[in-house]
C-alpha positions as CSV (number, residue, x, y, z in Angstrom):
1,M,88.1,10.6,-110.6
2,T,85.3,13.3,-110.0
3,Y,87.3,15.9,-108.1
4,L,84.8,17.7,-105.9
5,D,87.5,19.1,-103.4
6,A,88.2,22.7,-104.7
7,N,88.1,24.1,-101.3
8,A,91.2,22.2,-100.3
9,T,93.2,22.9,-103.5
10,T,92.0,23.6,-107.4
11,P,93.5,21.8,-110.5
12,L,95.9,23.9,-112.5
13,L,94.7,25.4,-115.3
14,P,96.3,24.3,-118.7
15,E,97.0,28.3,-119.3
16,V,98.5,28.9,-116.2
17,L,100.8,26.0,-116.8
18,E,101.9,27.3,-120.2
19,A,102.6,30.6,-118.8
20,M,104.8,29.0,-115.9
21,L,106.7,26.6,-118.4
22,P,109.1,29.3,-119.8
23,F,110.2,30.0,-116.2
24,L,110.5,26.3,-115.3
25,R,112.5,25.4,-118.5
26,D,113.9,27.9,-120.4
27,N,114.6,31.0,-118.0
28,P,116.3,30.0,-114.6
29,C,117.4,33.5,-113.6
30,N,117.0,35.3,-110.5
31,P,115.1,38.3,-111.3
32,N,117.1,40.4,-109.0
33,S,120.4,39.8,-111.2
34,P,121.4,42.6,-113.8
35,Y,121.5,40.9,-117.0
36,G,118.9,40.5,-119.9
37,P,117.1,37.2,-119.1
38,A,116.9,38.2,-115.4
39,K,115.4,41.3,-116.3
40,E,112.6,39.6,-118.4
41,A,112.2,37.7,-115.2
42,R,111.7,40.5,-113.2
43,K,109.1,41.9,-115.7
44,A,107.2,38.8,-115.6
45,V,107.0,39.0,-111.4
46,D,106.0,42.9,-112.1
47,T,103.4,41.9,-114.6
48,A,101.9,39.1,-111.9
49,R,101.7,41.9,-109.5
50,G,99.6,44.0,-111.4
51,Q,97.1,40.9,-112.2
52,V,96.9,39.9,-108.4
53,A,96.4,43.5,-107.7
54,A,93.6,43.9,-110.3
55,L,91.8,40.8,-109.0
56,I,91.1,42.4,-105.7
57,G,91.1,46.2,-106.6
58,A,94.4,46.6,-105.1
59,R,97.6,48.8,-106.3
60,E,100.5,46.9,-107.3
61,E,102.8,48.2,-104.7
62,E,100.2,46.9,-102.0
63,I,100.8,43.3,-103.1
64,V,103.5,41.2,-101.4
65,F,104.5,37.8,-102.9
66,T,105.0,34.8,-100.3
67,G,105.3,31.1,-100.1
68,C,101.6,30.4,-99.2
69,G,98.3,31.6,-97.8
70,T,99.4,30.7,-94.2
71,E,102.6,32.7,-94.5
72,S,100.6,35.7,-95.7
73,T,98.2,35.4,-92.6
74,N,101.2,34.9,-90.0
75,M,102.8,37.8,-91.6
76,A,100.0,40.1,-90.8
77,L,99.1,38.7,-87.4
78,K,102.4,38.5,-85.9
79,W,103.1,42.1,-87.0
80,L,100.0,43.4,-85.7
81,A,100.6,41.6,-82.1
82,R,103.9,43.1,-82.4
83,L,102.6,46.7,-83.2
84,V,100.1,46.5,-80.4
85,G,102.3,45.0,-77.4
86,R,101.3,42.1,-75.0
87,K,100.7,44.3,-72.1
88,S,97.7,45.9,-73.1
89,G,96.9,44.3,-76.8
90,R,93.8,42.6,-77.5
91,V,92.8,40.5,-80.5
92,V,89.4,39.9,-81.9
93,T,88.6,37.2,-84.2
94,S,86.0,34.6,-84.7
95,A,85.7,31.0,-83.3
96,I,85.4,29.5,-87.1
97,E,88.7,30.9,-88.4
98,H,91.4,28.6,-90.2
99,S,94.0,27.1,-88.0
100,A,96.4,29.7,-89.8
101,V,94.6,32.3,-87.6
102,L,93.6,30.1,-84.5
103,R,97.2,28.8,-83.9
104,P,98.7,32.1,-83.9
105,V,95.8,33.7,-81.6
106,E,96.6,30.9,-79.2
107,T,100.4,31.7,-78.9
108,F,99.3,35.2,-78.5
109,R,97.1,34.1,-75.5
110,E,99.7,32.0,-74.0
111,V,102.2,35.1,-73.7
112,G,99.6,37.8,-72.1
113,Y,97.3,39.2,-75.2
114,A,93.7,38.9,-74.3
115,T,92.1,37.2,-77.0
116,R,88.4,37.1,-78.0
117,L,86.9,34.4,-80.4
118,C,83.5,35.9,-81.2
119,G,80.7,33.5,-81.8
120,V,78.6,32.8,-85.2
121,D,74.8,31.9,-85.8
122,A,73.0,28.5,-86.7
123,G,73.9,29.5,-90.4
124,G,77.7,30.2,-89.4
125,R,77.8,33.8,-89.8
126,L,79.4,36.0,-87.4
127,E,77.4,37.4,-84.6
128,L,78.0,41.0,-85.1
129,D,76.6,42.1,-81.8
130,G,79.1,40.2,-79.8
131,F,82.0,41.3,-82.4
132,R,81.0,45.1,-81.7
133,E,81.3,44.3,-78.0
134,A,84.6,42.7,-78.3
135,C,85.8,45.3,-80.3
136,I,84.7,48.0,-78.0
137,E,86.4,46.1,-75.1
138,A,89.7,46.4,-77.2
139,K,89.4,50.1,-78.1
140,D,91.1,51.6,-75.0
141,G,93.7,49.2,-74.5
142,G,94.6,49.1,-78.1
143,G,94.2,45.8,-80.4
144,F,93.4,44.4,-83.8
145,A,90.8,42.3,-85.4
146,S,90.7,39.4,-87.9
147,L,88.0,37.5,-89.8
148,M,87.7,35.4,-92.4
149,W,85.9,36.5,-95.6
150,V,84.7,33.0,-96.6
151,N,84.6,30.0,-94.1
152,N,86.5,27.3,-95.9
153,E,84.3,24.3,-94.5
154,T,80.8,25.7,-94.9
155,G,81.7,27.9,-97.7
156,V,79.5,30.7,-95.8
157,I,80.1,34.2,-96.5
158,Q,81.1,36.3,-93.6
159,P,79.9,40.2,-93.1
160,V,83.5,41.6,-93.6
161,E,82.2,44.9,-94.7
162,E,80.1,45.2,-91.5
163,A,82.8,44.0,-89.4
164,R,85.6,46.1,-90.8
165,A,83.5,49.1,-90.2
166,I,82.9,48.2,-86.7
167,A,86.5,47.7,-86.0
168,G,87.1,50.8,-87.9
169,E,85.0,52.8,-85.3
170,C,87.2,51.4,-82.5
171,G,90.3,52.0,-84.1
172,L,91.3,48.9,-84.7
173,A,93.7,47.5,-87.6
174,F,91.7,45.0,-89.7
175,H,92.8,41.6,-91.3
176,S,90.8,39.1,-93.3
177,D,92.0,35.6,-94.4
178,A,90.4,35.8,-98.0
179,I,91.9,32.5,-99.0
180,Q,88.6,30.9,-99.8
181,A,87.0,34.1,-101.5
182,V,89.5,35.3,-103.8
183,G,89.1,34.3,-107.4
184,K,85.4,32.6,-106.6
185,I,83.6,35.8,-105.7
186,P,84.2,39.7,-105.9
187,V,86.7,40.7,-103.4
188,D,87.6,44.6,-103.7
189,V,89.6,45.9,-101.0
190,A,88.7,49.5,-102.1
191,A,85.0,48.8,-101.4
192,V,85.7,47.0,-98.1
193,P,89.0,48.9,-96.8
194,V,90.8,46.2,-94.9
195,D,94.4,47.0,-93.9
196,F,95.7,43.5,-94.5
197,L,94.4,40.6,-96.7
198,S,95.8,37.1,-97.2
199,L,95.3,35.1,-100.5
200,S,96.7,32.0,-102.0
201,A,97.0,31.1,-105.6
202,H,96.1,27.5,-105.5
203,K,92.6,28.3,-104.6
204,F,91.9,29.8,-107.7
205,H,93.3,27.4,-110.2
206,G,97.0,28.4,-109.7
207,P,99.9,26.5,-108.6
208,K,100.8,25.5,-104.9
209,G,103.5,27.2,-102.9
210,V,102.8,30.8,-103.7
211,G,100.5,33.5,-102.0
212,A,100.4,37.0,-101.4
213,L,99.7,39.7,-98.6
214,Y,97.7,42.7,-99.4
215,I,99.1,45.5,-97.2
216,R,96.9,48.8,-97.5
217,S,99.1,51.7,-98.6
218,G,100.0,53.8,-95.5
219,C,99.9,50.9,-92.9
220,R,102.8,50.4,-90.9
221,F,104.6,47.0,-91.7
222,E,107.7,45.4,-90.9
223,P,109.0,42.0,-92.1
224,M,108.6,38.7,-90.6
225,I,111.3,37.4,-92.8
226,R,114.5,39.4,-92.9
227,G,117.5,39.0,-95.6
228,G,118.0,40.3,-98.8
229,G,115.0,42.9,-99.0
230,Q,113.1,41.3,-101.7
231,E,109.5,42.4,-102.2
232,G,110.4,46.1,-101.1
233,G,111.8,44.7,-97.9
234,R,108.4,43.3,-96.8
235,R,109.6,39.7,-97.4
236,S,112.9,38.4,-98.1
237,G,114.0,35.3,-100.4
238,T,114.2,34.8,-103.9
239,E,111.0,35.1,-105.7
240,N,109.6,31.7,-107.0
241,V,109.0,33.2,-110.5
242,A,107.4,30.6,-112.0
243,G,105.1,30.3,-109.4
244,I,104.4,33.8,-109.2
245,V,103.5,33.9,-113.0
246,G,101.4,31.1,-112.5
247,M,99.4,33.1,-109.8
248,G,99.1,36.1,-111.9
249,R,97.7,34.2,-115.0
250,A,95.2,32.6,-112.7
251,A,94.4,35.9,-111.4
252,E,93.8,37.4,-114.5
253,V,91.8,34.3,-115.8
254,A,89.6,34.7,-112.6
255,A,88.7,38.4,-112.9
256,R,87.6,37.7,-116.6
257,E,85.6,34.5,-116.1
258,M,84.3,35.4,-112.7
259,A,80.7,36.1,-113.4
260,K,80.4,33.2,-115.7
261,R,82.0,30.9,-113.2
262,M,79.9,32.0,-110.5
263,K,76.7,31.3,-112.6
264,S,78.1,28.1,-113.8
265,L,79.4,26.6,-110.4
266,A,75.9,27.8,-108.5
267,A,74.1,25.7,-111.1
268,M,76.0,22.4,-110.5
269,R,76.0,23.1,-106.8
270,D,72.2,23.5,-106.8
271,A,71.7,20.7,-109.2
272,F,74.2,18.4,-107.1
273,E,72.2,19.3,-103.7
274,A,68.7,18.7,-105.1
275,R,69.8,15.4,-106.6
276,V,71.2,14.3,-103.2
277,V,68.3,15.8,-101.3
278,E,65.7,13.9,-103.6
279,A,67.5,10.8,-103.2
280,V,68.5,10.5,-99.6
281,K,66.3,10.5,-96.5
282,G,67.8,12.5,-93.4
283,V,70.0,14.7,-95.3
284,T,70.8,18.4,-94.3
285,V,72.1,21.3,-96.5
286,N,74.4,23.3,-93.7
287,G,75.2,26.8,-93.8
288,D,73.5,30.2,-94.6
289,L,71.8,29.4,-97.9
290,I,71.9,33.1,-98.9
291,H,75.6,33.9,-98.0
292,R,77.7,31.4,-99.3
293,L,79.9,30.6,-102.1
294,P,78.5,29.1,-105.4
295,N,80.9,26.3,-105.5
296,T,80.5,25.0,-101.9
297,S,78.0,22.1,-100.6
298,H,78.1,21.2,-97.0
299,L,75.8,18.3,-96.1
300,S,75.2,16.2,-93.2
301,F,73.5,12.6,-93.4
302,D,71.6,10.9,-90.4
303,G,73.1,7.8,-89.2
304,C,76.2,7.9,-91.1
305,E,79.9,8.8,-90.2
306,A,81.7,10.9,-92.5
307,A,84.7,8.6,-92.6
308,G,82.9,5.8,-93.9
309,L,81.2,7.8,-96.7
310,L,84.5,9.1,-97.7
311,I,86.1,5.6,-97.9
312,L,82.9,4.5,-99.9
313,L,82.9,7.6,-102.4
314,D,86.7,7.2,-102.7
315,D,86.2,3.7,-104.2
316,M,83.2,5.0,-106.4
317,G,85.9,7.9,-107.9
318,V,84.4,10.7,-106.1
319,A,87.1,12.9,-104.1
320,C,85.4,15.3,-101.5
321,S,86.3,15.9,-97.9
322,A,84.9,15.8,-94.2
323,G,86.1,19.6,-93.6
324,S,89.7,21.4,-94.0
325,A,92.3,19.5,-95.3
326,C,94.8,20.9,-92.8
327,M,92.6,19.1,-90.1
328,T,92.4,15.8,-92.1
329,G,93.1,12.7,-89.8
330,K,92.0,14.5,-86.6
331,Q,89.4,12.5,-84.9
332,Q,87.5,15.4,-83.1
333,P,84.5,17.3,-84.5
334,S,85.2,20.1,-86.6
335,H,85.4,23.5,-84.4
336,V,83.7,25.2,-87.2
337,Q,80.7,22.9,-86.9
338,K,80.6,22.9,-83.1
339,A,80.6,26.7,-83.1
340,M,77.2,26.3,-85.2
341,G,75.6,24.4,-82.6
342,F,76.1,20.9,-84.4
343,S,75.9,17.8,-82.1
344,D,79.1,15.8,-82.3
345,A,77.2,13.0,-84.1
346,K,76.1,15.8,-86.7
347,A,79.5,17.3,-87.1
348,K,80.8,13.9,-87.5
349,S,78.2,12.8,-90.5
350,S,79.1,15.9,-92.6
351,L,81.0,16.1,-96.0
352,R,82.0,19.2,-98.0
353,F,81.7,19.2,-101.7
354,G,83.6,22.0,-103.6
355,F,83.0,22.2,-107.4
356,S,85.5,24.2,-109.4
357,A,85.6,25.6,-112.9
358,M,86.8,22.3,-114.4
359,N,84.0,20.4,-113.3
360,T,80.7,19.8,-115.5
361,M,76.9,19.2,-114.7
362,E,77.3,15.5,-115.8
363,E,80.1,15.3,-113.1
364,A,77.9,16.9,-110.6
365,E,74.7,14.6,-111.5
366,Q,76.9,11.5,-111.1
367,A,78.4,12.3,-108.0
368,A,75.0,12.9,-106.4
369,D,74.1,9.6,-107.5
370,C,77.3,8.0,-106.1
371,V,76.5,9.9,-102.7
372,A,73.1,8.2,-102.6
373,R,74.3,4.8,-103.1
374,A,77.2,5.4,-100.5
375,V,74.9,6.4,-97.9
376,E,72.3,3.7,-98.6
377,R,75.3,1.2,-98.1
378,L,76.5,2.5,-95.0
379,R,73.3,2.8,-93.3
380,R,72.8,-0.8,-94.4
381,V,76.0,-1.8,-92.9
382,Q,75.0,0.4,-89.5
383,G,71.6,-1.5,-89.4
384,G,70.2,2.0,-89.5
385,G,72.2,2.8,-86.3
386,T,74.0,6.0,-85.4
387,G,76.9,4.5,-83.7
388,P,80.6,4.5,-85.2
389,V,81.2,2.0,-88.1
390,V,84.3,1.0,-89.9
391,V,83.8,0.5,-93.8
392,Y,86.5,-1.7,-95.5
393,S,87.0,-1.4,-99.1
């Protein structure tokens, strides 16, 4: 299989697995226990905290380990909603957020909060004028803002620095879902002083089931999960030592190899796109072509439905997706692409290809050839039409 779905999850690096194995196999201890092996587990957790902090330019004490990126995001948003209160509270975010943001925001609206989903331009970047207007509206009543650092479907990098500055001028706390950004491009919370930031290990070659929430020093915070008081009282529950160690090692590798990875991934992505565009008529490269992740290619194919292409590509040994893995199986057009102005037909003809550090240029070129064959076959089955078709393998 040629795996090109790295925005859904990335393969575990061998050295990350090696770092985790001692805590899966040899040291089962609770890091909060008082004896020697438990203290070794505690030391390993502390080391990982420093590694994750270093990746985003934070202090160790500003990192709270969680069970996943969605938990991190919910922790931040639900605390901020509680802090501002629903009587006058206003929530400002974008129309292209991940469901980990949009679902909580829907709940806030249902219980009385005023919410604003700001639009994006045709390239999928936040329209700052609308965002500024929404923040000004929220200024007097009190509220907060949340903006993803990078869109998970298109790979488009959002103007987080500008948005954070606007929110700050209006006195609004600011959270960023940086789950698709951390480990792929530089993220520095000192340079862009967000108040809260979510990240997830499995997006940068760490294990699934572990994430982190950055909480800027000095920010008020109360936990969503209460119990034994782990993580400095900010997230109770016995720590997933092996997962945390794996996240730390993956962060260390990502920091060390960031520049090399970005160059290599961009070269693969560009070669893949050039080969597809040359071989296939009626293909569109979507999203802002300047402000985007080096690993992500989002394409639309005239006269094809993504569902059929996915079946054909799977048969050919190419794994990609039609959008967010969290929305797989849902037939409605992507809310991200609709916000960008896509027609239903174009939205349903789009595929996302996500390269990782474990891909090669040869795989990128072979995958492009597979895409060309799949499109040709599907269009032949459809007879050049644009209507839906069921393709059986």
